N, C-alpha and C positions, 0 to 999 in steps of 0.2 A: 696317836695314843701316847707316844714317846713324850711329847709335849704336854698334852692335857692330863696324863696319867702319872707316867714314870717320874717326870720332873716336878710337876706342879704339885701332885699329891705325895708321891714317894720320896722325892729329894727335899722338897719345900716344906711338905708337911701341912699342906693347905687342906682345911676340913669343910670349906662350904661347897656351893655347888657353881658350876660354869653354865651360863646360858649364852646362846647364838645372838649375833645382831640379826636384825631384821632381814627375814628371807634368806640368809647366809647358807643355811643346811640345804635347802633346795637348789640353790646355786651352785653346789658341786655337779649338778646335772645342767642346769640352764645356762651357766656362767662359766665354770672351770671346765665342763666337759670331763669330769673324772669318773663319772658313774653314768648308767644308762637310764636309771628310773629314780623316782623321788623315794621310793622303798629303799633302794641301795644307798642312796644319800642319808636317809634317816638311820639304817642299821650301821653304817660306817662311823657316823658322827656320835651315836649313842655308845658304841663300843670304844670310841677313842676318849670318851669321857665328857660329852657335852650333854648335860642333864636336863636341860630345859630348852626348847626350841620355840621361837616365835614366828613360824610359818607353819603350813599345813603338811610338812612332811612327816611329822611324828605322829600324825593321824593313822599312820599305816602300821605302827609298832604292834598295835594288838593283834591285828591279823597275821603279823609275821611271828609272832611268839606262838599263836595258835598252830601255825604251819610249821613250827619248829625251826624257823630260820634264825631266830634270835633266843638265846637262853633267858629265862624269867630273871636270872641273877642280874642282868644289866639293868633291868627295870627295877628292881628292889635296890639296887645300888644308887640309882638316879634318886629315887624317892626318898631313901634314907638320908641323903647329902640335904635335900631340900628341907625335910622333916627336922633334921639337926638345927639348920639356920632358923628356921620358924621357932623352935623350942628356945634357942639361945636368945633371940629377940624378944621372947616373952609374948609372942603373939597368941599362944593358946590361953594365956593367963588372961589376956585382955584383948579379945579378937576384934572388937569393933571400936573405931573411934567416936568421938562426939561431934556429930556433924553440925550442931549449933555452935560449936567453937570456931568454925571455919569464918564466918563474917567478923568475929571478936578479933580474931589472930590475923587473918590475911591482910595485909596493906594497913595494919593498925598504924598508930603515930609512931611507935617505937621503930617498927620496921621501916615506914617511910623515912625517918630520920637516919636509919642505918644505911638504907641505900644511898641517900645524900652523902653521908660520911664516906662510903666506899667510892663514891665518884669523886668526891674532893681529893681524897688520899692517892687516887691513881692517875690523875691527870698529870701530864708531863710537859712542863714549859722548855722547849728546846731552843728558842732564839728570843732575845729581847734587847732592843738598843736603848732601853729607857722609857718606852712608850706605856708599858705596863708596870704597876696597875695604873688604869687610866685616870687622868686628871679631869673629872668631869666638868671644872670650871673652865676647860678649854674647848669644850665641844656642847654646842647647841643642838646639833642633828648628828646621828649615826645612820647609816646605811648598813643593814644586815642582809647580806646576799649569799648566793651559793646553794647548791641542791640539796646540802645537809642543813641549811640554815633554819628550817622549820619543819623539821622531820625528827621525830624520836626514833633513834635506830638501836633495836634492843640486841641485834646480833643473832648468829647462826642459832638455829632450834629454839628460839623463843617462841613461846605459844600464846604470845601477846601480840595483836595487830599492831602495826606501827601507827595507825591513826586513832588509838584508843585514847580516852579522855585522861588516863592515868598518867600517861608520859608528858614530859614538859620539854618542848623544844628550846634550842638555843635563843630564837626570837622570842617566844614566850618566856623564856628565863630573863632576858634583858628586860622586858617590859615588867616583869615582877619586881626586878631589883633597882631599876631606874625610875619607875612610876611615871610622874610627869616632868621629871627633871631634865630628861633629854628627849627630844623628838626622834622617833624611829621610823625609817623607812625601810622596806622588804622587797626583794624581788629575787627569785630563784637564779634568774641568769640563764641558766642551762640545766639540763636534766644531768644525772650522774653516769649516764653509760652510753649515749648516742652522740652523732656527729651534727646534731642539730644546733646550729649557734644563733638561731634567729631571735633569741631573747637576750643575748648578751648586751646589746643596745640598751635594753630596758634597765639592766642592772647597772651599767655604766651612768645612765642619767640619774638613778637614784644616789650613786656616789657622787656625781659632780654637784647635786643639791645638798650634800651632806659635808660635815667636817672630818669625817673619818669613815673608813670601810672596814667592816668585820665580815669576812669571806670564810664561809664554812664549805669545805670540800671533803673528799673521801671515797669510801665505799659503802655499798649496802648489802646486807645479809639478812636473809629470813630462813625460816625453817622449811628444809627441802620438800617434805611431804605436803605442805599446805598451800600449794599454789605460788611459789616464789615469783616475785614480779621483778624481773631484770636485775637480778642480784649480780654483784660485781665481786663477791667474797663468799667464803663460807663452802660447805661440803658441797663438791660436784661444781664449783664455779671458779675455775681458775684463769688467770690472766696470762696471755703470752707475753705482755710487756708490763713492767713495774711501773711505767708512767701512770699519772693520774688518768683514770678513765674518761672518755668522752672528750668534751670541750673544756673541761674544768681548768686546764693550764691556759688557755687562750682567754677564759674569763678572768683569771688572776693578771694575765699581762694586760688586758684592756683595763682592768681596775687600777693597775700600777700606773698605767699611762695618764691616768687623770691627775697625778701629782698629790693625791690625798694620801693620808697615812693609812698603811695596809697592815692590819692584823689578821693573820690566817689561824683559822681553828680547824684541824684535820681530826675528823671523825671517822675512825676506821677500825678494822679488826685485824689488819696486817700492815706492816710497814711498806711504803712505796718509795720509788726514787724521787727526791724532790730537791735537786741542787738549785733549780731556779728560785724555789721559795727560800731557801738558806741564803742566797746573794741578795734577794729583793726584799722580801718581807720585813717589816719594822719589828714583828713578833710572830711567833709561832707557838701555839698551845695543842698539844696532842691530847686528845680525848678518845680512849677506846670506847667501844660500846659500852657506855656507862650506866645503861637501865633508866628507869622512869624519871630520876631526878638529873638526868644529864644536863638539861638546860639551865635550872637553877645553879647547879654546881658551876657549870663554865662561865654563867654571868658572875657569880660571886668571886671567882678566880680573875676575871678581866677586870672588874673594878676595885679588887684588893680586898674584899672582906675575907677571902681565903687565900693564905700564902701557899703556892702550889708546892708540893713535896714529893710527887711521884717520880721515879726514876724508871728508865728504859729496861724493859725484861727483854728486849730483841734489838739488834742493831740495825740501822737504816742503810741500806746500799746507796752507793752513788749513780748507779745505773743498774738496768736489768743485766748486763754482762758482769757487773761487779758482785754478782752473787753466784755461790753462797757467801754470805758476808756475817762473820760471827767473831766473837773476841776471844775464844778460847781456841784458836786454830794450832796448829803443830808447827813447830819450827820450819819444817820443810815446806810449808805452804806458803811461807812469806819471807823468811829471813835468809834470803840469798842474793849476794851481790848488791847492787842498786835496788833496793826495795821500797824507794820513795815514789816510784811511778813517775810519769812524765806528763807533757801537756801537748796541745795541738802545735806550739812553736818547737818543742824539744821532745820528741817521742824517747820514752826510756824503757827499761826493762818492765816484765810483769805487765800490768795494764798500761799500754804505752802511751795513752792520752789521758790518763787520770791516775790518781793515787789508788793503791790497792786496798786501802783502809776504810772503815765505814764513814758515812757521812755524819752520823751521830751513832756513838757507840754504846754498847751494852753498860746499863747502869748510870747513864748521863741524864743530867736534869738541872735545870737552873732554879733558882728561889728569888724572891723579892728581898733578900738580904744576902750577906757574904758570910762565909765560915772559913776559918783559919784553923788548920791543924798544926799540933805541936806536941812536943815531949812524947814521942811514941816509944813504947817499951815492949819487946816481944822476949818471950821465955817460954820454958816448959814446965809444966805442973802435972806430975804424975803422968798419965797417959793422954796428954792434950798439951795442945799449942794455946797460949794464952798472949793475947796483945792489948795493951792498954795506950789509949791516944786521946789527948786533950782536944776539944773541938769548941772553939770560940765564936760567937756570934758577933761579929764586927759590924753589922749593919744596923739600920734604923727599925727594923720589925721583928718581932717574935717569928720563929719559924721552926721547922723539922728538918734535921739532916740526916741523910743515910749514909752511915759509915760501913765501908766495904772493904772485906779482908779477901785477897786472893792468895793461891800458893801455887808456885811452880817447882815440880820435882827436877832438879838441875840435871841428874844422870839416872836414867833408868833403862832396864832390859827391854821394856815395851814402850813405845814412843807415848809421850804425853804433851798435853798443851802448854803453851807459853804462860797461861795462867787458867786457873779455874775458881770461880767464886765459892768459898767455903764458909763465909758467915757474914752477916750484915746486921746492922741494928738501925732503925729509924727513930731518932731521940729528938725531943722538944728541947730547943735551947732559946732562951729569951734574949733579946736585944741586949748586947752589952756582957752578957754572962758567958761563963765557960763551964763545961761539963766534961767529965772523964768518962769515956766509952770503953767497955770491956768486951772483948770477942773472944770466943773459945772455939776450937776445932780439935776434936777427938783424933787421935792417931788413926782411928779407923777410916776417917774419912780421906786419908792419904793412900788407901790401898787401891790398887788396880787388878784386873784380871789377866794373868799371865798367858802364857803360849799354851798352858795346859788347861785353861779355863778355871783357874784356880785363884781366890783372892788372896793376894800377898800384901805385906807392907815391906818393901825393900829398905834396908838401912841406907843412909846417905845424907846428902845436903839438900835442904829444901829453902825456897826464897819465898819470904811471907810479904805481901805487898799489901799495904795498907792505903786506901785512898777514897775519892768520892766519886769514881767510876772506872771502868776498866782502862780507860785511856788518860785518867788523872790520878796516877799514884803518886802519893805524897811521901811515903816512907817505904824503903825496902830493906829488909834483914835477913841474912842466912843463918839458918840453924841447922845442927846436925842431929839425926834421930837414929838410934840404934847402935 
């Protein structure tokens, strides 16, 4: 009750209703062993402030009210909260939707186009030695291999089956984009979970007959309650190692051994440790579970119809032991003595055989063009920090750059990270042109919770960092506030 009623309703002023996760009220009995019966679980939850329950425990409430175990006041309060939300949403004014609208709206042309745009904007190019975008004049045939090469991966809790016709796989997307211009060969080579390597030779043969290999690896995730098939990610599916599951790394190494150019497409819902890919792939494109248009989007990016502009929202560790791996660490986590890490030849402090920092850091991502930052100005205006920076597209292609502003509190009574992202802006910049990007950070964003659990802004010096990723800071300037 302290959290659900005293804090949520009393301190924070929340007027809506609270409902349980599936089965969680009854799990006070079956999982947490905090009560003896489902009736006890229902009574404790209702009195704490859980208004709606999605298991059978609340079916005991009527009987408990009649028996005098629960005051009717708790029932009335829960109902009142739910009615308030329904009135606020206008449900009683227009209680029924128009069922005939479903087919007109669901998967209409505008929504499919939006799905494609989301996929285009979120893909992240992490490595590229110049092979991308593909010069199709160089390739008469391409091998598309890997366990995620011909599979639409929608992600955790998707209610769409992976094999539905709405989804476009990478292999299908390449066929759509390339048409008859380039011959495509396909082989999975291995699955995404097991130690069965019997089909790797089939994929290698396809690569050997082709001019280029595109290998799609990663994880699979499905909805937990709908018969998940060998998931390697998502709720309830954890990996004890962050290496590529199954024989996927073996597949990559076998393809590399053919001597053919290697482009890796990593389709997953979480980062994995892939130092071998960083060192050996000619290019690496990361595509999170990108929905039904994932294949068309990846294909358009690979051939250059779309210039990638996504940036990492999570850091990639170098190894399983290199985690947790994040950009906004505390000074005491890294900055001590020799924090550069070591090697097998020269073990050093911290991670003695490797660097303590990410393989690819938060905010990082490449483009098919180059951007130059200049003339950064930082000042305060009223109750906010304002930074303006010029971004010039020095390359041959139009693109979009993600300008990022981080802040470090230099001295604080409570430990704060070495940097925290406080503002960013994705801006289109035409080839050869220059734009000025303005980023604003309200002083309230600089507050933290002190030892008395109060939100405070301590006066002092703050360092403003402007860059293209958390590990590529182009400008630093300190300002004093308060």
